[in-house]
Every structure is written in C-alpha cells, then in structure tokens.
C-alpha positions in Angstrom: -26.8 -5.1 -51.8 -24.3 -7.8 -52.3 -22.3 -7.6 -49.2 -22.4 -6.7 -45.6 -22.5 -3.1 -46.2 -23.9 -0.6 -48.7 -20.7 1.5 -49.1 -18.4 -1.3 -50.0 -20.8 -2.6 -52.7 -21.4 0.9 -54.0 -17.7 1.4 -54.4 -17.3 -1.8 -56.3 -20.4 -1.4 -58.4 -18.6 0.6 -61.1 -15.7 -1.7 -61.4 -17.1 -5.2 -61.0 -18.7 -6.8 -64.0 -22.4 -7.4 -63.6 -22.7 -11.2 -64.0 -26.2 -11.5 -64.8 -28.9 -10.4 -67.3 -32.1 -9.3 -65.9 -34.7 -8.6 -68.7 -35.4 -12.3 -69.5 -37.3 -13.4 -66.4 -40.1 -10.9 -67.1 -40.6 -12.3 -70.5 -40.6 -15.9 -69.2 -43.3 -15.1 -66.6 -45.6 -13.5 -69.1 -45.1 -16.4 -71.6 -46.2 -18.9 -68.9 -49.2 -16.8 -68.0 -50.4 -17.0 -71.5 -50.3 -20.8 -71.8 -53.2 -22.1 -69.7 -56.1 -20.8 -71.9 -54.7 -22.4 -75.1 -55.9 -26.1 -74.7 -59.5 -25.3 -73.8 -61.0 -24.0 -77.1 -60.2 -27.2 -79.0 -62.7 -29.7 -77.5 -65.7 -27.3 -77.4 -66.8 -27.2 -81.1 -67.5 -31.0 -81.3 -69.6 -31.1 -78.1 -72.0 -28.2 -78.8 -73.8 -29.3 -82.0 -75.2 -32.6 -80.7 -76.6 -31.0 -77.6 -78.6 -28.3 -79.2 -80.4 -30.8 -81.6 -82.1 -32.9 -78.9 -83.9 -30.3 -76.8 -85.2 -28.1 -79.7 -88.1 -30.4 -81.2 -90.4 -30.5 -78.0 -90.7 -26.7 -77.4 -90.8 -25.6 -81.1 -93.9 -23.3 -80.9 -92.3 -20.9 -78.4 -88.8 -19.7 -79.5 -87.9 -17.8 -76.3 -88.4 -20.7 -73.8 -86.2 -23.2 -75.8 -83.3 -20.8 -75.5 -83.1 -21.1 -71.8 -83.6 -24.9 -71.5 -81.1 -25.4 -74.3 -78.3 -24.0 -72.2 -78.5 -26.4 -69.2 -78.2 -29.6 -71.2 -74.9 -28.6 -72.8 -73.3 -27.8 -69.5 -73.6 -31.4 -68.1 -72.4 -32.7 -71.4 -69.1 -30.9 -71.1 -67.5 -32.9 -68.2 -67.9 -36.2 -70.2 -65.1 -35.3 -72.7 -61.8 -35.3 -70.8 -60.0 -32.1 -71.9 -60.7 -30.3 -68.6 -58.3 -32.4 -66.5 -55.5 -31.5 -68.9 -55.3 -27.8 -67.7 -53.9 -28.5 -64.2 -50.9 -29.9 -65.8 -49.8 -26.3 -66.6 -49.7 -25.2 -63.0 -46.5 -27.0 -61.9 -44.5 -24.8 -64.3 -45.1 -21.9 -62.0 -43.6 -23.9 -59.1 -39.8 -23.8 -58.8 -38.0 -27.1 -59.2 -37.6 -28.5 -55.7 -33.8 -28.9 -56.1 -33.2 -25.3 -57.1 -35.6 -24.0 -54.4 -33.9 -26.0 -51.7 -30.4 -25.1 -52.9 -31.3 -21.4 -53.0 -32.8 -21.4 -49.5 -29.7 -23.2 -48.2 -27.6 -20.7 -49.9 -29.4 -17.8 -48.2 -29.2 -19.5 -44.8 -25.5 -20.2 -45.2 -24.7 -16.6 -46.2 -26.6 -15.5 -43.2 -24.4 -17.7 -41.0 -21.3 -16.2 -42.6 -22.5 -12.6 -41.8 -23.3 -13.5 -38.2 -19.8 -15.0 -37.6 -18.0 -12.3 -39.6 -19.8 -9.4 -37.7 -17.7 -9.3 -34.5 -14.5 -9.6 -36.6 -15.5 -6.7 -38.9 -16.8 -4.4 -36.2 -14.4 -5.1 -33.4 -11.1 -4.7 -35.3 -11.2 -1.1 -36.8 -8.0 -0.4 -35.0 -6.2 -3.1 -37.0 -7.7 -2.5 -40.4 -7.2 1.2 -40.8 -7.0 1.2 -44.6 -10.4 -0.6 -44.8 -12.4 1.4 -42.2 -15.6 2.8 -43.5 -19.1 3.9 -42.1 -21.6 1.1 -42.8 -25.4 0.6 -42.4 -24.9 -3.1 -41.7 -27.5 -4.9 -43.7 -27.9 -6.7 -47.1 -31.0 -6.3 -49.4 -32.0 -8.2 -52.5 -34.8 -8.7 -54.8 -35.5 -11.6 -57.3 -33.4 -10.0 -60.0 -30.4 -10.1 -57.7 -29.9 -13.7 -58.8 -29.2 -15.1 -62.3 -32.0 -15.4 -64.9 -32.4 -19.1 -64.1 -33.0 -18.4 -60.4 -35.1 -15.2 -60.6 -38.4 -17.2 -60.7 -37.1 -19.5 -58.0 -36.3 -16.6 -55.8 -39.8 -15.3 -56.3 -41.5 -18.6 -55.5 -39.2 -20.1 -52.9 -38.0 -16.9 -51.1 -41.0 -14.7 -51.7 -38.9 -12.0 -53.4 -40.3 -9.6 -56.0 -39.1 -6.4 -57.6 -38.8 -4.5 -54.2 -35.6 -4.8 -52.2 -36.1 -7.1 -49.2 -33.7 -7.1 -46.1 -32.0 -10.5 -46.3 -29.6 -10.1 -43.3 -28.8 -7.6 -40.5 -25.2 -7.5 -39.2 -25.2 -8.2 -35.5 -24.0 -5.2 -33.5 -24.5 -2.8 -36.3 -26.5 0.5 -36.4 -29.1 -1.4 -38.5 -29.7 -3.9 -35.7 -29.8 -1.1 -33.1 -32.4 0.8 -35.1 -34.7 -2.3 -35.2 -34.3 -3.2 -39.0 -35.4 -6.8 -39.4 -35.0 -9.6 -41.9 -38.0 -9.5 -44.3 -38.5 -5.7 -44.1 -39.0 -4.1 -47.6 -37.0 -1.0 -48.4 -39.2 1.9 -49.5 -37.2 5.1 -49.1 -33.9 6.6 -48.0 -34.5 10.1 -46.5 -37.2 11.6 -48.7 -36.2 9.7 -51.8 -38.2 6.6 -52.8 -36.0 3.6 -53.5 -36.3 1.9 -56.9 -37.6 -1.5 -57.6 -37.1 -3.8 -60.6 -34.0 -5.4 -62.3 -31.6 -2.5 -61.5 -33.0 -1.8 -58.0 -30.0 -3.1 -56.0 -27.4 -1.1 -57.9 -29.5 2.1 -58.0 -30.5 1.9 -54.4 -26.8 1.5 -53.3 -26.0 4.7 -55.2 -28.9 6.6 -53.7 -28.1 5.4 -50.1 -24.4 6.3 -50.5 -25.5 9.8 -51.4 -27.6 10.0 -48.3 -24.7 8.8 -46.1 -22.3 11.5 -47.1 -21.3 13.7 -44.2 -23.8 12.1 -41.8 -23.7 9.9 -38.8 -27.1 8.3 -39.4 -29.7 7.9 -42.2 -33.5 7.8 -42.3 -34.9 4.7 -43.9 -38.6 3.8 -44.4 -39.5 0.1 -44.6 -42.7 -1.9 -45.1 -43.4 -4.4 -42.4 -46.6 -6.4 -42.3 -48.3 -3.9 -44.5 -47.3 -0.9 -42.3 -44.8 1.9 -43.3 -42.2 2.2 -40.5 -39.6 5.1 -40.3 -36.2 4.1 -38.9 -33.3 6.3 -37.9 -30.2 4.1 -38.6 -26.9 5.1 -37.1 -23.8 4.4 -39.2 -21.4 1.8 -37.9 -17.6 2.0 -38.2 -16.3 -1.3 -39.4 -13.7 -3.1 -41.6 -15.5 -2.6 -44.9 -14.8 -6.0 -46.5 -17.4 -7.9 -48.5 -17.9 -11.4 -47.1 -19.5 -13.8 -49.6 -20.4 -17.4 -50.0 -18.8 -19.3 -52.9 -20.7 -21.7 -55.2 -18.3 -24.6 -55.0 -18.0 -27.8 -53.0 -14.2 -27.4 -53.0 -12.8 -26.7 -49.5 -11.2 -23.3 -49.8 -11.4 -19.6 -49.1 -9.9 -16.6 -50.9 -9.1 -12.9 -50.2 -8.5 -10.3 -52.9 -7.5 -7.3 -50.8 -11.0 -6.0 -50.2 -13.3 -9.1 -50.3 -13.4 -12.5 -48.6 -15.1 -15.5 -50.1 -15.6 -18.8 -48.3 -16.8 -21.8 -50.4 -19.8 -23.9 -49.5 -17.4 -26.8 -49.2 -15.4 -24.9 -46.6 -18.5 -23.8 -44.7 -19.8 -27.4 -44.5 -16.4 -28.6 -43.4 -16.3 -26.4 -40.3 -17.7 -28.1 -37.1 -18.6 -24.8 -35.3 -19.0 -21.1 -35.7 -15.6 -20.7 -34.0 -13.9 -22.8 -36.7 -15.6 -20.8 -39.3 -14.4 -17.6 -37.6 -10.8 -19.0 -37.8 -11.2 -19.2 -41.6 -12.8 -15.7 -41.9 -10.1 -14.2 -39.6 -7.2 -15.6 -41.7 -8.7 -14.1 -44.9 -9.5 -10.8 -43.2 -5.9 -10.7 -42.0 -4.6 -11.4 -45.5 -6.6 -8.5 -46.8 -5.2 -6.2 -44.1 -1.6 -7.2 -44.9 -2.1 -7.1 -48.7 -0.6 -4.0 -50.3 -2.9 -4.1 -53.3 -5.7 -6.1 -54.9 -4.9 -9.7 -56.1 -6.4 -10.0 -59.6 -6.3 -13.8 -59.7 -8.2 -14.1 -56.4 -10.6 -11.3 -57.6 -11.5 -13.3 -60.8 -12.3 -16.4 -58.7 -14.4 -14.4 -56.3 -16.3 -12.7 -59.2 -17.1 -16.1 -60.6 -18.0 -18.0 -57.5 -20.1 -15.4 -55.6 -23.0 -15.8 -58.0 -24.9 -19.1 -57.3 -25.7 -21.3 -60.3 -25.7 -24.7 -58.4 -24.1 -26.7 -61.2 -21.0 -27.5 -59.0 -18.7 -26.5 -61.9 -17.4 -23.3 -60.3 -14.3 -24.8 -58.7 -11.1 -22.9 -59.0 -8.6 -25.3 -60.5 -5.4 -25.9 -58.4 -2.9 -23.2 -59.3 -5.4 -20.7 -60.6 -4.7 -18.6 -57.5 -1.0 -18.4 -56.5 -0.1 -19.2 -52.9 1.3 -16.7 -50.5 4.9 -16.4 -49.4 5.6 -18.1 -46.1 6.3 -14.7 -44.5 2.8 -13.5 -45.4 1.2 -16.8 -44.2 3.0 -16.5 -40.9 2.0 -12.8 -40.3 -1.6 -13.6 -41.3 -1.7 -16.5 -38.8 -0.5 -14.2 -36.0 -2.8 -11.3 -37.0 -5.8 -13.6 -37.3 -5.4 -14.6 -33.7 -5.4 -11.0 -32.5 -8.6 -10.4 -34.7 -10.3 -13.4 -33.1 -9.4 -12.5 -29.5 -10.5 -8.9 -30.0 -13.8 -10.1 -31.4 -14.4 -12.4 -28.4 -13.7 -15.8 -30.1 -11.9 -18.7 -28.3 -8.5 -19.0 -29.9 -7.3 -22.0 -27.9 -8.3 -24.5 -30.6 -7.2 -22.6 -33.7 -3.8 -24.5 -34.1 -5.7 -27.8 -34.0 -8.1 -26.7 -36.6 -5.5 -25.7 -39.0 -3.5 -28.8 -38.4 -6.6 -30.9 -39.2 -7.2 -29.0 -42.4 -3.6 -29.3 -43.5 -3.6 -33.0 -42.9 -6.9 -33.4 -44.8 -6.1 -31.1 -47.7 -2.3 -30.8 -47.8 -2.2 -29.3 -51.3 -4.3 -26.4 -50.2 -3.5 -25.6 -46.5 -0.5 -25.5 -44.3 -0.2 -25.5 -40.5 2.0 -23.1 -38.6 1.3 -24.5 -35.1 4.5 -23.3 -33.5 3.9 -19.6 -34.5 0.2 -19.8 -33.5 0.9 -21.4 -30.0 3.5 -18.7 -29.3 1.0 -16.0 -30.3 -1.7 -17.4 -28.1 0.7 -17.3 -25.2 1.6 -13.7 -25.9 -2.1 -12.7 -26.2 -2.9 -14.4 -22.9 -0.2 -12.5 -21.2 -1.4 -9.2 -22.7 -5.0 -9.9 -21.4 -3.6 -10.8 -18.0 -1.7 -7.5 -17.9 -4.6 -5.5 -19.3 -2.5 -4.4 -22.3 -4.1 -3.5 -25.7 -4.4 -6.5 -28.1 -2.3 -5.2 -30.9 0.5 -7.1 -32.8 3.9 -5.8 -32.5 3.9 -4.6 -36.1 1.3 -4.4 -38.9 3.2 -2.4 -41.5 6.0 -3.4 -44.0 4.4 -6.8 -44.9 6.1 -8.4 -47.9 4.0 -8.4 -51.1 1.6 -11.3 -51.5 2.5 -13.7 -54.3 
C-alpha cells in the first residue's frame, strides 16, 4: 500500500495512473540466471584429447581398467587452463549497485520517519478534518514490484523483498500497532481470503482488504513472522485519511493536493528535528483541510515525485504549482498550530522555523510571524482555561489559487 492507510490508497487506485511497468524484472532475472553456464563449455574440448593419449598405452591388454585410470589424469589437467576463474565475474551482476541500494534503504528510512511524525497529526485531529475522516488499518505494505523496473531487483537484494507483501511501516497509535503488527511481517490473508503476491499484489490486496473492512470495526489478518503463521485481530482507527509521501527531489519544498501531502527529500533533510518536520506536515495537512477541491497542478507533481528513481531530475520547476492566496496561507498557519498543539507537538518555535525557511528560500516560502505568535498566545490561553483546542472558524475558506 502506497500510503499510511489502505482505504485512501484503495480510493485513489482507480484514478491515479500506475507509474511503473512490472513484467520486465522477471524477464531480467531469468536472463541473468542463464548466463553463468555459457563460458564453461568452450575451454573443455582442447584439454581432453591430449590427456586420454598418455595413460592409454601402458594398460592396453585390459580395456576396463584403463577407463578408470584415464579419468583421474584429466581432472588435474583442468585447473591449468584459466577459464574457471572467469565464472565468478558473473556473480556481481546479481548484487545491486551500492549507490541504488543505499539510496533505496535511505528512502525507506526517511518514509518511515515521515509516517511516525505524521501519525499524531492524522490520528489526533479528526475533529478538525471532518471531510477526510476514514477508518484505517494504519500500516503500509510493499513488495519488490512496488518500485520501478530499475529498482525491483534492488528492492529484492537490498531490502529482502519478493513477490509477497511485506509490512514496511506501522502507524504509531493505530489499530495495527495495538494488534501487534510489526515491520517485516509478511501478509498472508485478510479474513479467510488469501492475499495475492506478484506484480499486482499491492493493488489487488488493497481492494480485498477494503472489502473486508466494510461495516466492521476490526479485521482479521494472518501474517508470517519468523516462519510462523500468526493471526491478528486489527481494530480500525479513525484518522484524517491523507496519504503522506516522500518526494524524490532535493528541492526544499512540500505540496498538498487536497487529499495527499508530499514532502521532498530536500525538505526532510533541511529540518533539524522531528518537531520542525511536524511544522511542515501540519501546514500541508491544514491546506488540505481548507481546500475546497483537489488541486490538479499539485497532484501532477505529487504523482511524479512519489515514485523514487534517484536521478535527481524530478524537481518541480518554479511556477509549476501556483501559490496560495495570502488569506489561505494565513488560515493554514493558524490551523496548523492547532493541529500541532492537539497532537502534542511544541508550537513555541514554529514562527522561528518559518522565518528561517523564508529567509533561506524567499522565492518558495513566506513567514507570517505576527499571526502565528498571536495564535500561540490564544492556544495557551485555551489550554490554561481547559477549553477545546478548536479554531474560531474552519468553514468558508477562499478557494486556493
């Protein structure tokens, strides 16, 4: 599953273009497997005739004995020609290139960090994101075919993935975590239905699990862990059903399209703490809440950058995604602070973070320190008076442009 939750991915599966082809990796693997035997036959014919001539004259009267002594002499003669050392050169082709393997592992680790930071924001703010509330399982699962053709073999060798769906991340505080689902578990069944494997497993499993979730408060999953089949009863979790993805770009930026959030690798690396990353995520989640409809320009960028290729060409050119009206930016700044406070994050340093970002990347970010500082004061007063942390108004936001 390509997001934090099965239901959101399933809803988008029909409308989002699939961005990778999946038949090619199998062909590539079988082609590699057929290569090693090829070099060996060539050197054998020249070495055998000279060996059989020397041992035959002495034991000529008895035909059966010479057959057995004739075999040992050829065997020592084989090492002297040097074709044998050539075969090990084929084995490195099965090993993923170190740069791709390292990049993919870093990608998985960074995506996992995104999920952990986003989890409190998504689970703790259902009161503020009514339009996006769904019941979720709270995990992501992938197999080697979840990645591009180029990375399918790398995912197999570097991440240990195969055709089965492996749990890649469990959302903290979700029903999946409560049920004991772990990273590395292999999904076998949902209810009594076995889950598919192979190139289409992620899409087909999402559809099956969505069917199992209809009208239920929990779902039965069977996983394979350390060779043992383990049944789990997973309660569904009410949350803001927004996909949170990592973007394959070193440009420092983030986007929201009304239903999804994407944070680039460059933005992730520029944050100095999980709290700063939470400031970014909360702002994009707030924009999704305030957005009356999907933004197609942002959706196109998210579709392109959410699939890793590691060529660093996936940067959205300036102007490809239109900026927001100042009224939307101001409301998103205010709402983001409420989202953060309700999720338990420290909001005191948020204005300084956005000021630093605006000074470093003035063409991409702006700072609204006055609004944010006033909002922080109001939130502190509400906490002191034990009042609910809800902004004065969430409806009637002007259209995002």
